[in-house]
C-alpha positions as CSV (number, residue, x, y, z in Angstrom):
1,M,-22.6,43.6,-39.3
2,G,-22.4,47.0,-41.1
3,P,-23.8,48.1,-44.3
4,M,-23.3,45.8,-47.5
5,D,-23.6,46.4,-51.2
6,Y,-26.9,44.5,-52.2
7,W,-28.8,44.6,-55.4
8,L,-32.4,43.1,-56.1
9,I,-33.0,41.2,-59.2
10,S,-36.3,41.1,-61.0
11,H,-37.3,39.7,-64.5
12,K,-38.1,42.2,-67.1
13,D,-41.8,41.0,-67.0
14,A,-42.1,40.9,-63.2
15,G,-44.9,42.8,-61.5
16,E,-44.3,45.8,-59.4
17,N,-42.4,44.8,-56.1
18,E,-41.8,41.3,-57.4
19,T,-38.3,40.4,-56.5
20,M,-36.7,37.3,-58.1
21,G,-33.4,37.4,-56.3
22,G,-30.6,39.4,-54.9
23,L,-26.8,39.7,-55.2
24,Y,-24.3,41.0,-52.6
25,K,-20.6,41.6,-52.6
26,K,-18.8,39.1,-50.4
27,T,-17.3,40.7,-47.4
28,M,-16.1,37.8,-45.2
29,G,-14.7,35.2,-47.5
30,E,-18.0,33.4,-47.9
31,T,-18.0,30.4,-50.2
32,G,-20.8,28.6,-52.1
33,F,-24.4,29.9,-52.4
34,L,-27.5,30.0,-50.3
35,N,-31.0,29.5,-51.9
36,H,-33.6,32.1,-50.7
37,F,-37.2,31.3,-50.9
38,S,-39.7,34.3,-51.1
39,V,-42.5,33.8,-48.6
40,V,-45.7,35.9,-47.9
41,N,-45.3,35.6,-44.1
42,I,-41.9,34.7,-42.6
43,D,-43.2,34.0,-39.1
44,Q,-45.7,31.4,-40.5
45,S,-43.1,30.0,-42.8
46,L,-40.4,29.6,-39.9
47,A,-43.0,27.9,-37.8
48,K,-44.0,25.5,-40.6
49,A,-40.4,24.7,-41.5
50,T,-39.4,23.9,-38.0
51,N,-42.5,21.8,-37.4
52,L,-41.4,19.8,-40.5
53,G,-37.9,19.3,-39.0
54,A,-35.8,22.3,-40.0
55,K,-33.6,24.0,-37.6
56,V,-33.1,27.8,-37.3
57,A,-29.4,28.7,-38.0
58,K,-30.0,32.5,-37.9
59,G,-33.3,33.9,-36.6
60,K,-35.4,36.4,-38.5
61,E,-33.5,39.6,-39.2
62,E,-34.6,42.9,-40.8
63,I,-33.0,44.2,-43.9
64,P,-34.0,47.9,-43.6
65,N,-36.4,49.1,-46.3
66,I,-36.2,45.6,-48.0
67,G,-37.7,42.9,-45.8
68,W,-36.8,40.1,-43.4
69,F,-34.8,36.9,-43.9
70,A,-33.9,33.9,-41.8
71,I,-31.5,31.0,-42.4
72,L,-32.5,27.5,-41.7
73,Q,-31.0,23.9,-42.1
74,D,-33.2,21.2,-43.3
75,P,-33.0,17.7,-41.6
76,D,-30.3,16.6,-44.2
77,G,-28.1,19.5,-43.2
78,N,-28.7,21.7,-46.2
79,A,-28.9,25.4,-45.6
80,F,-31.6,27.7,-47.1
81,A,-33.1,31.0,-46.3
82,L,-36.6,32.5,-46.3
83,F,-37.3,36.0,-47.4
84,Q,-40.3,38.2,-47.0
85,A,-40.3,41.6,-48.8
86,S,-41.5,44.6,-46.8
87,G,-43.5,45.8,-49.7
88,R,-41.5,49.1,-49.6
89,M,-39.0,48.2,-52.3
């Protein structure tokens, strides 16, 4: 996967390095949306989610200078993502 246009979203009253979300330009005909949950430690959160029955659909991947994300599927088949900021944003 090559570079993609990606923009971080923060509320006007958000603290420094407090990301509220992100947007990216579709590149491969994606449909729908994927909820991302901000976590302090993605490795611990991945372990907890899988212990609670989630399955990893896409393992932890780095977004250079932004952080890390992983995509999971809950026991009902709903996809969601975990995101940990690198603190360099």
